[in-house]
C-alpha atoms as an extended CHARMM CRD file, in Angstrom:
* protein
*
       227  EXT
         1         1  UNK       CA             13.0600000000       -6.8420000000      -15.9590000000  PROA      1               0.0000000000
         2         2  UNK       CA             11.7340000000       -5.9400000000      -12.5090000000  PROA      2               0.0000000000
         3         3  UNK       CA              8.0630000000       -6.4370000000      -11.6710000000  PROA      3               0.0000000000
         4         4  UNK       CA              6.5090000000       -3.5540000000       -9.7490000000  PROA      4               0.0000000000
         5         5  UNK       CA              3.6320000000       -4.1110000000       -7.3080000000  PROA      5               0.0000000000
         6         6  UNK       CA              1.7240000000       -1.3650000000       -5.4810000000  PROA      6               0.0000000000
         7         7  UNK       CA             -0.0200000000       -2.3380000000       -2.2560000000  PROA      7               0.0000000000
         8         8  UNK       CA             -2.9500000000        0.0650000000       -2.1480000000  PROA      8               0.0000000000
         9         9  UNK       CA             -6.2530000000        0.8540000000       -0.4820000000  PROA      9               0.0000000000
        10        10  UNK       CA             -7.4400000000        4.4130000000        0.1760000000  PROA      10              0.0000000000
        11        11  UNK       CA             -9.0340000000        3.1990000000        3.4100000000  PROA      11              0.0000000000
        12        12  UNK       CA             -6.7310000000        3.2670000000        6.4010000000  PROA      12              0.0000000000
        13        13  UNK       CA             -6.3030000000        0.3600000000        8.7740000000  PROA      13              0.0000000000
        14        14  UNK       CA             -6.2660000000       -2.3950000000        6.1550000000  PROA      14              0.0000000000
        15        15  UNK       CA             -2.7200000000       -3.5790000000        6.8390000000  PROA      15              0.0000000000
        16        16  UNK       CA             -0.8590000000       -2.1490000000        3.8320000000  PROA      16              0.0000000000
        17        17  UNK       CA              2.3860000000       -1.5030000000        5.6960000000  PROA      17              0.0000000000
        18        18  UNK       CA              2.3090000000       -4.8220000000        7.5670000000  PROA      18              0.0000000000
        19        19  UNK       CA              1.6890000000       -6.5460000000        4.2380000000  PROA      19              0.0000000000
        20        20  UNK       CA              4.4510000000       -4.7090000000        2.3780000000  PROA      20              0.0000000000
        21        21  UNK       CA              6.9550000000       -5.6780000000        5.0630000000  PROA      21              0.0000000000
        22        22  UNK       CA              5.8190000000       -9.3110000000        5.3080000000  PROA      22              0.0000000000
        23        23  UNK       CA              5.6950000000       -9.7950000000        1.5300000000  PROA      23              0.0000000000
        24        24  UNK       CA              9.2400000000       -8.4740000000        1.1690000000  PROA      24              0.0000000000
        25        25  UNK       CA             10.4430000000      -11.0540000000        3.6960000000  PROA      25              0.0000000000
        26        26  UNK       CA              8.3920000000      -13.8940000000        2.1900000000  PROA      26              0.0000000000
        27        27  UNK       CA              9.5170000000      -13.1760000000       -1.3720000000  PROA      27              0.0000000000
        28        28  UNK       CA             13.1520000000      -13.1720000000       -0.2560000000  PROA      28              0.0000000000
        29        29  UNK       CA             12.4950000000      -16.5920000000        1.2810000000  PROA      29              0.0000000000
        30        30  UNK       CA             11.3660000000      -17.7090000000       -2.1750000000  PROA      30              0.0000000000
        31        31  UNK       CA             14.7410000000      -16.6400000000       -3.5480000000  PROA      31              0.0000000000
        32        32  UNK       CA             13.7190000000      -13.2990000000       -5.0640000000  PROA      32              0.0000000000
        33        33  UNK       CA             15.7300000000      -10.1020000000       -5.0310000000  PROA      33              0.0000000000
        34        34  UNK       CA             13.3710000000       -7.5190000000       -3.5340000000  PROA      34              0.0000000000
        35        35  UNK       CA             13.3480000000       -3.7370000000       -3.2000000000  PROA      35              0.0000000000
        36        36  UNK       CA             10.7810000000       -2.1890000000       -0.8610000000  PROA      36              0.0000000000
        37        37  UNK       CA              9.8820000000        1.4990000000       -1.2150000000  PROA      37              0.0000000000
        38        38  UNK       CA              7.9820000000        3.7320000000        1.2130000000  PROA      38              0.0000000000
        39        39  UNK       CA              5.7430000000        6.1050000000       -0.7740000000  PROA      39              0.0000000000
        40        40  UNK       CA              3.7070000000        7.2730000000        2.2070000000  PROA      40              0.0000000000
        41        41  UNK       CA              4.5550000000       10.6760000000        3.7120000000  PROA      41              0.0000000000
        42        42  UNK       CA              3.4640000000        9.3250000000        7.1090000000  PROA      42              0.0000000000
        43        43  UNK       CA              6.6730000000        7.2050000000        6.8640000000  PROA      43              0.0000000000
        44        44  UNK       CA              5.1590000000        4.3660000000        8.9370000000  PROA      44              0.0000000000
        45        45  UNK       CA              7.1790000000        1.7260000000        7.0970000000  PROA      45              0.0000000000
        46        46  UNK       CA             10.3720000000        3.7610000000        7.4050000000  PROA      46              0.0000000000
        47        47  UNK       CA              9.7480000000        4.0380000000       11.1520000000  PROA      47              0.0000000000
        48        48  UNK       CA              8.9320000000        0.3250000000       11.3790000000  PROA      48              0.0000000000
        49        49  UNK       CA             12.3350000000       -0.4810000000        9.8950000000  PROA      49              0.0000000000
        50        50  UNK       CA             14.1480000000        1.9740000000       12.1750000000  PROA      50              0.0000000000
        51        51  UNK       CA             15.4490000000        4.0860000000        9.2820000000  PROA      51              0.0000000000
        52        52  UNK       CA             13.9500000000        7.5130000000        9.9430000000  PROA      52              0.0000000000
        53        53  UNK       CA             17.3200000000        9.2390000000       10.1550000000  PROA      53              0.0000000000
        54        54  UNK       CA             18.8810000000        8.0870000000        6.8880000000  PROA      54              0.0000000000
        55        55  UNK       CA             20.9580000000       10.7440000000        5.1440000000  PROA      55              0.0000000000
        56        56  UNK       CA             19.4220000000       10.0420000000        1.7170000000  PROA      56              0.0000000000
        57        57  UNK       CA             15.7620000000        9.2030000000        1.1350000000  PROA      57              0.0000000000
        58        58  UNK       CA             13.4580000000        8.5060000000       -1.7760000000  PROA      58              0.0000000000
        59        59  UNK       CA             12.7010000000       12.2280000000       -1.9400000000  PROA      59              0.0000000000
        60        60  UNK       CA             16.3410000000       13.0180000000       -2.7250000000  PROA      60              0.0000000000
        61        61  UNK       CA             16.4220000000       10.4640000000       -5.5270000000  PROA      61              0.0000000000
        62        62  UNK       CA             13.1840000000       11.7760000000       -7.0220000000  PROA      62              0.0000000000
        63        63  UNK       CA             14.6680000000       15.2760000000       -6.9140000000  PROA      63              0.0000000000
        64        64  UNK       CA             17.5560000000       14.0680000000       -9.0660000000  PROA      64              0.0000000000
        65        65  UNK       CA             20.2310000000       12.8910000000       -6.6400000000  PROA      65              0.0000000000
        66        66  UNK       CA             22.3770000000       10.1690000000       -8.2630000000  PROA      66              0.0000000000
        67        67  UNK       CA             21.7550000000        6.6420000000       -7.0040000000  PROA      67              0.0000000000
        68        68  UNK       CA             24.4480000000        4.1300000000       -6.2030000000  PROA      68              0.0000000000
        69        69  UNK       CA             24.3060000000        0.7510000000       -4.5060000000  PROA      69              0.0000000000
        70        70  UNK       CA             25.8170000000        2.0310000000       -1.2550000000  PROA      70              0.0000000000
        71        71  UNK       CA             22.8000000000        4.3280000000       -0.7500000000  PROA      71              0.0000000000
        72        72  UNK       CA             20.2990000000        1.4720000000       -0.9080000000  PROA      72              0.0000000000
        73        73  UNK       CA             20.0600000000       -0.1630000000        2.5000000000  PROA      73              0.0000000000
        74        74  UNK       CA             19.9590000000       -3.9590000000        2.7220000000  PROA      74              0.0000000000
        75        75  UNK       CA             18.1540000000       -4.6600000000        5.9900000000  PROA      75              0.0000000000
        76        76  UNK       CA             18.6540000000       -7.6080000000        8.3320000000  PROA      76              0.0000000000
        77        77  UNK       CA             15.6430000000       -9.3600000000        6.7870000000  PROA      77              0.0000000000
        78        78  UNK       CA             17.6040000000       -9.4820000000        3.4850000000  PROA      78              0.0000000000
        79        79  UNK       CA             15.5770000000       -7.1650000000        1.2680000000  PROA      79              0.0000000000
        80        80  UNK       CA             16.6420000000       -3.7390000000        0.0330000000  PROA      80              0.0000000000
        81        81  UNK       CA             14.8310000000       -0.6410000000        1.2460000000  PROA      81              0.0000000000
        82        82  UNK       CA             14.7030000000        3.0760000000        0.4460000000  PROA      82              0.0000000000
        83        83  UNK       CA             13.0760000000        5.1970000000        3.1670000000  PROA      83              0.0000000000
        84        84  UNK       CA             10.6570000000        8.0970000000        2.8680000000  PROA      84              0.0000000000
        85        85  UNK       CA             10.3500000000       11.4730000000        4.5810000000  PROA      85              0.0000000000
        86        86  UNK       CA              7.7360000000       14.2350000000        4.8340000000  PROA      86              0.0000000000
        87        87  UNK       CA              9.2640000000       16.1810000000        1.9100000000  PROA      87              0.0000000000
        88        88  UNK       CA              7.7870000000       13.5800000000       -0.4160000000  PROA      88              0.0000000000
        89        89  UNK       CA              4.4560000000       15.4340000000       -0.1800000000  PROA      89              0.0000000000
        90        90  UNK       CA              5.8350000000       18.3340000000       -2.2500000000  PROA      90              0.0000000000
        91        91  UNK       CA              6.7170000000       16.2620000000       -5.3230000000  PROA      91              0.0000000000
        92        92  UNK       CA              4.2260000000       16.5060000000       -8.1680000000  PROA      92              0.0000000000
        93        93  UNK       CA              6.3050000000       16.4230000000      -11.3520000000  PROA      93              0.0000000000
        94        94  UNK       CA              5.0200000000       13.8620000000      -13.8220000000  PROA      94              0.0000000000
        95        95  UNK       CA              7.4510000000       11.1250000000      -14.8390000000  PROA      95              0.0000000000
        96        96  UNK       CA              9.9560000000       11.4810000000      -12.0040000000  PROA      96              0.0000000000
        97        97  UNK       CA              9.1160000000        8.1170000000      -10.4820000000  PROA      97              0.0000000000
        98        98  UNK       CA              9.5360000000        6.3450000000      -13.8060000000  PROA      98              0.0000000000
        99        99  UNK       CA             12.9640000000        7.9460000000      -14.2620000000  PROA      99              0.0000000000
       100       100  UNK       CA             13.9380000000        6.8800000000      -10.7650000000  PROA      100             0.0000000000
       101       101  UNK       CA             12.9650000000        3.2380000000      -11.3790000000  PROA      101             0.0000000000
       102       102  UNK       CA             14.9230000000        3.1890000000      -14.6320000000  PROA      102             0.0000000000
       103       103  UNK       CA             18.0070000000        4.5740000000      -12.8610000000  PROA      103             0.0000000000
       104       104  UNK       CA             18.1550000000        1.9370000000      -10.1090000000  PROA      104             0.0000000000
       105       105  UNK       CA             21.6820000000        0.4810000000      -10.0390000000  PROA      105             0.0000000000
       106       106  UNK       CA             20.5420000000       -3.0610000000       -9.1990000000  PROA      106             0.0000000000
       107       107  UNK       CA             18.3040000000       -5.4900000000      -11.0540000000  PROA      107             0.0000000000
       108       108  UNK       CA             15.4320000000       -6.6420000000       -8.8720000000  PROA      108             0.0000000000
       109       109  UNK       CA             12.9540000000       -9.4460000000       -9.3810000000  PROA      109             0.0000000000
       110       110  UNK       CA             10.3200000000       -7.5010000000       -7.4760000000  PROA      110             0.0000000000
       111       111  UNK       CA              9.8080000000       -3.8900000000       -6.3880000000  PROA      111             0.0000000000
       112       112  UNK       CA              7.1130000000       -3.4710000000       -3.7090000000  PROA      112             0.0000000000
       113       113  UNK       CA              5.4800000000       -0.0790000000       -3.0970000000  PROA      113             0.0000000000
       114       114  UNK       CA              3.8330000000        0.8380000000        0.2050000000  PROA      114             0.0000000000
       115       115  UNK       CA              1.3490000000        3.5790000000       -0.7270000000  PROA      115             0.0000000000
       116       116  UNK       CA             -0.6140000000        6.2630000000        1.1530000000  PROA      116             0.0000000000
       117       117  UNK       CA             -4.2350000000        5.8830000000        2.2550000000  PROA      117             0.0000000000
       118       118  UNK       CA             -5.3690000000        8.7760000000        0.1050000000  PROA      118             0.0000000000
       119       119  UNK       CA             -5.6740000000        9.5870000000       -3.5800000000  PROA      119             0.0000000000
       120       120  UNK       CA             -2.6540000000       11.8040000000       -4.1210000000  PROA      120             0.0000000000
       121       121  UNK       CA              0.3140000000       12.0750000000       -6.4680000000  PROA      121             0.0000000000
       122       122  UNK       CA              2.2490000000        9.3660000000       -4.6550000000  PROA      122             0.0000000000
       123       123  UNK       CA             -0.5320000000        6.8360000000       -5.1110000000  PROA      123             0.0000000000
       124       124  UNK       CA             -1.1090000000        7.8350000000       -8.7300000000  PROA      124             0.0000000000
       125       125  UNK       CA              2.5410000000        7.5090000000       -9.6940000000  PROA      125             0.0000000000
       126       126  UNK       CA              2.7400000000        4.1420000000       -7.9270000000  PROA      126             0.0000000000
       127       127  UNK       CA             -0.2380000000        2.8680000000       -9.9000000000  PROA      127             0.0000000000
       128       128  UNK       CA              1.1280000000        4.2620000000      -13.1750000000  PROA      128             0.0000000000
       129       129  UNK       CA              4.3810000000        2.3340000000      -12.7950000000  PROA      129             0.0000000000
       130       130  UNK       CA              2.9730000000       -0.9040000000      -11.4040000000  PROA      130             0.0000000000
       131       131  UNK       CA              2.5260000000       -4.1850000000      -13.1930000000  PROA      131             0.0000000000
       132       132  UNK       CA              0.0100000000       -5.2950000000      -10.5850000000  PROA      132             0.0000000000
       133       133  UNK       CA             -2.0640000000       -3.6080000000       -7.8700000000  PROA      133             0.0000000000
       134       134  UNK       CA             -2.5290000000       -5.6350000000       -4.6880000000  PROA      134             0.0000000000
       135       135  UNK       CA             -5.4090000000       -4.5220000000       -2.4560000000  PROA      135             0.0000000000
       136       136  UNK       CA             -5.8010000000       -5.6280000000        1.1680000000  PROA      136             0.0000000000
       137       137  UNK       CA             -9.5200000000       -5.8760000000        1.9240000000  PROA      137             0.0000000000
       138       138  UNK       CA            -11.0410000000       -6.1590000000        5.3890000000  PROA      138             0.0000000000
       139       139  UNK       CA            -14.6790000000       -7.2770000000        5.8470000000  PROA      139             0.0000000000
       140       140  UNK       CA            -16.2840000000       -3.8570000000        6.1750000000  PROA      140             0.0000000000
       141       141  UNK       CA            -17.7680000000       -1.2330000000        3.8720000000  PROA      141             0.0000000000
       142       142  UNK       CA            -15.0460000000        1.3570000000        4.5860000000  PROA      142             0.0000000000
       143       143  UNK       CA            -12.3610000000       -0.9910000000        3.2860000000  PROA      143             0.0000000000
       144       144  UNK       CA            -14.4330000000       -2.0810000000        0.2980000000  PROA      144             0.0000000000
       145       145  UNK       CA            -15.0810000000        1.5530000000       -0.6220000000  PROA      145             0.0000000000
       146       146  UNK       CA            -11.3270000000        2.2570000000       -0.5010000000  PROA      146             0.0000000000
       147       147  UNK       CA            -10.6210000000       -0.8070000000       -2.6180000000  PROA      147             0.0000000000
       148       148  UNK       CA            -13.1340000000        0.2980000000       -5.2310000000  PROA      148             0.0000000000
       149       149  UNK       CA            -11.6040000000        3.7930000000       -5.3350000000  PROA      149             0.0000000000
       150       150  UNK       CA             -8.2700000000        2.2120000000       -6.2210000000  PROA      150             0.0000000000
       151       151  UNK       CA             -9.9050000000        0.0680000000       -8.8890000000  PROA      151             0.0000000000
       152       152  UNK       CA            -11.5070000000        3.1490000000      -10.4530000000  PROA      152             0.0000000000
       153       153  UNK       CA             -8.2000000000        4.9820000000      -10.8120000000  PROA      153             0.0000000000
       154       154  UNK       CA             -6.4670000000        1.8610000000      -12.1590000000  PROA      154             0.0000000000
       155       155  UNK       CA             -8.9100000000        0.6850000000      -14.8550000000  PROA      155             0.0000000000
       156       156  UNK       CA             -6.2290000000       -0.7070000000      -17.1690000000  PROA      156             0.0000000000
       157       157  UNK       CA             -4.1320000000       -2.4280000000      -14.5300000000  PROA      157             0.0000000000
       158       158  UNK       CA             -4.0460000000       -5.9710000000      -13.2550000000  PROA      158             0.0000000000
       159       159  UNK       CA             -5.7610000000       -5.7190000000       -9.8530000000  PROA      159             0.0000000000
       160       160  UNK       CA             -6.1420000000       -8.4130000000       -7.2000000000  PROA      160             0.0000000000
       161       161  UNK       CA             -7.4520000000       -8.2590000000       -3.6700000000  PROA      161             0.0000000000
       162       162  UNK       CA             -6.6660000000      -10.4300000000       -0.7020000000  PROA      162             0.0000000000
       163       163  UNK       CA             -8.7410000000      -10.8860000000        2.4330000000  PROA      163             0.0000000000
       164       164  UNK       CA             -7.6130000000       -9.6650000000        5.8470000000  PROA      164             0.0000000000
       165       165  UNK       CA             -9.6050000000      -10.8660000000        8.8680000000  PROA      165             0.0000000000
       166       166  UNK       CA            -10.4900000000       -8.3390000000       11.5760000000  PROA      166             0.0000000000
       167       167  UNK       CA            -11.3810000000       -8.4890000000       15.2620000000  PROA      167             0.0000000000
       168       168  UNK       CA            -15.1150000000       -8.1970000000       14.6640000000  PROA      168             0.0000000000
       169       169  UNK       CA            -18.1030000000      -10.1840000000       13.5050000000  PROA      169             0.0000000000
       170       170  UNK       CA            -18.2270000000       -8.3570000000       10.1660000000  PROA      170             0.0000000000
       171       171  UNK       CA            -18.2430000000      -10.6180000000        7.1410000000  PROA      171             0.0000000000
       172       172  UNK       CA            -18.8720000000       -8.2600000000        4.2270000000  PROA      172             0.0000000000
       173       173  UNK       CA            -16.8010000000       -8.9160000000        1.1070000000  PROA      173             0.0000000000
       174       174  UNK       CA            -16.9860000000       -7.4900000000       -2.4020000000  PROA      174             0.0000000000
       175       175  UNK       CA            -17.7120000000      -10.4550000000       -4.6440000000  PROA      175             0.0000000000
       176       176  UNK       CA            -16.9150000000       -8.4440000000       -7.7890000000  PROA      176             0.0000000000
       177       177  UNK       CA            -13.2020000000       -8.4470000000       -6.9310000000  PROA      177             0.0000000000
       178       178  UNK       CA            -10.7890000000      -11.2220000000       -7.8070000000  PROA      178             0.0000000000
       179       179  UNK       CA             -8.9500000000      -12.3960000000       -4.6910000000  PROA      179             0.0000000000
       180       180  UNK       CA             -5.6520000000      -14.1970000000       -4.3880000000  PROA      180             0.0000000000
       181       181  UNK       CA             -5.6420000000      -17.5240000000       -2.5390000000  PROA      181             0.0000000000
       182       182  UNK       CA             -4.7560000000      -16.2930000000        0.9260000000  PROA      182             0.0000000000
       183       183  UNK       CA             -6.6570000000      -15.1850000000        4.0190000000  PROA      183             0.0000000000
       184       184  UNK       CA             -4.5850000000      -13.1570000000        6.4530000000  PROA      184             0.0000000000
       185       185  UNK       CA             -5.8090000000      -14.0290000000        9.9570000000  PROA      185             0.0000000000
       186       186  UNK       CA             -6.2860000000      -11.6240000000       12.8100000000  PROA      186             0.0000000000
       187       187  UNK       CA             -3.2110000000      -11.8760000000       15.0210000000  PROA      187             0.0000000000
       188       188  UNK       CA             -1.7360000000      -10.1270000000       18.0240000000  PROA      188             0.0000000000
       189       189  UNK       CA              1.6460000000      -10.6590000000       16.3590000000  PROA      189             0.0000000000
       190       190  UNK       CA              0.9600000000       -7.5930000000       14.1760000000  PROA      190             0.0000000000
       191       191  UNK       CA              1.1750000000       -5.2750000000       17.1920000000  PROA      191             0.0000000000
       192       192  UNK       CA              4.0920000000       -7.2140000000       18.6540000000  PROA      192             0.0000000000
       193       193  UNK       CA              6.0280000000       -7.0340000000       15.3780000000  PROA      193             0.0000000000
       194       194  UNK       CA              5.5660000000       -3.2730000000       15.2230000000  PROA      194             0.0000000000
       195       195  UNK       CA              6.9770000000       -2.8580000000       18.7290000000  PROA      195             0.0000000000
       196       196  UNK       CA              9.8890000000       -5.1450000000       17.8430000000  PROA      196             0.0000000000
       197       197  UNK       CA             10.4830000000       -3.3800000000       14.4990000000  PROA      197             0.0000000000
       198       198  UNK       CA             10.2780000000       -6.6400000000       12.5930000000  PROA      198             0.0000000000
       199       199  UNK       CA              7.9060000000       -8.3690000000       10.2130000000  PROA      199             0.0000000000
       200       200  UNK       CA              5.3600000000      -10.8480000000       11.5560000000  PROA      200             0.0000000000
       201       201  UNK       CA              7.2820000000      -13.5800000000        9.7100000000  PROA      201             0.0000000000
       202       202  UNK       CA             10.5680000000      -12.7710000000       11.4090000000  PROA      202             0.0000000000
       203       203  UNK       CA              8.8990000000      -12.4510000000       14.8160000000  PROA      203             0.0000000000
       204       204  UNK       CA              7.3630000000      -15.9320000000       14.6190000000  PROA      204             0.0000000000
       205       205  UNK       CA              8.0870000000      -17.7630000000       11.3920000000  PROA      205             0.0000000000
       206       206  UNK       CA              5.9190000000      -20.7580000000       12.3440000000  PROA      206             0.0000000000
       207       207  UNK       CA              2.8100000000      -18.7220000000       13.1540000000  PROA      207             0.0000000000
       208       208  UNK       CA             -0.4780000000      -18.9120000000       11.2670000000  PROA      208             0.0000000000
       209       209  UNK       CA             -0.1020000000      -15.3500000000       10.0010000000  PROA      209             0.0000000000
       210       210  UNK       CA              3.4420000000      -16.0330000000        8.7630000000  PROA      210             0.0000000000
       211       211  UNK       CA              2.1380000000      -18.9950000000        6.8100000000  PROA      211             0.0000000000
       212       212  UNK       CA             -0.6950000000      -16.9000000000        5.3660000000  PROA      212             0.0000000000
       213       213  UNK       CA              1.7020000000      -14.2200000000        4.1510000000  PROA      213             0.0000000000
       214       214  UNK       CA              3.9190000000      -16.8830000000        2.5590000000  PROA      214             0.0000000000
       215       215  UNK       CA              0.8370000000      -18.2090000000        0.7740000000  PROA      215             0.0000000000
       216       216  UNK       CA             -0.0160000000      -14.6900000000       -0.3950000000  PROA      216             0.0000000000
       217       217  UNK       CA              3.5590000000      -14.1480000000       -1.5980000000  PROA      217             0.0000000000
       218       218  UNK       CA              3.5020000000      -17.4000000000       -3.5630000000  PROA      218             0.0000000000
       219       219  UNK       CA              0.1740000000      -16.4770000000       -5.2060000000  PROA      219             0.0000000000
       220       220  UNK       CA              1.5460000000      -13.0410000000       -6.0860000000  PROA      220             0.0000000000
       221       221  UNK       CA              4.7310000000      -14.4600000000       -7.5860000000  PROA      221             0.0000000000
       222       222  UNK       CA              2.6390000000      -16.8870000000       -9.6260000000  PROA      222             0.0000000000
       223       223  UNK       CA              0.5570000000      -14.0290000000      -11.0530000000  PROA      223             0.0000000000
       224       224  UNK       CA              3.7650000000      -12.1840000000      -11.9540000000  PROA      224             0.0000000000
       225       225  UNK       CA              5.2340000000      -15.3460000000      -13.5080000000  PROA      225             0.0000000000
       226       226  UNK       CA              8.2070000000      -15.1710000000      -11.1670000000  PROA      226             0.0000000000
       227       227  UNK       CA              7.7910000000      -18.6750000000       -9.8140000000  PROA      227             0.0000000000
């Protein structure tokens, strides 16, 4: 049975989309079959993957369109992806995301959810269906506040943070959170990867940040008992 992981923090600028993309690549490297979903109406991940003009999106599936394997795009980085669009903001019906996950035509080891930086229906349904919530935390109060908001709306879920370094002297961390064994370093490769429409791992697979995301992926797979 697939494990579902939501990458969430209601604070913006914590690297959720970069992380979702890099984790998908890293988990594929570990031999896992991965589906990545864009649940953010800003569609940043969809844009990053160059799939803004797909005929069928996650919105269509949540509205009841039948799903078949040919409609799920396998990208060059070897994970499957279903894009988002702005219509996703109008979907509020309870249970539709659960029905969608149950109707997927493929069996995945891992389903990764890139979530919005706000408490809305998309974030809530992602948390409801997740086996684990993964929170990127940067060393500042804004990020910690966003992380704690996620923890409050997911009291019965397995929640882990991971540390993301920033280009500043800030060194404020929430010691009440359990962190996975990975520190994502500050890297100019993040901006370069976005311009190249690739993950930081694909852009430079021997870089420090690529190694850190592989370490994070391994820790995540261990927690999910997938490795």
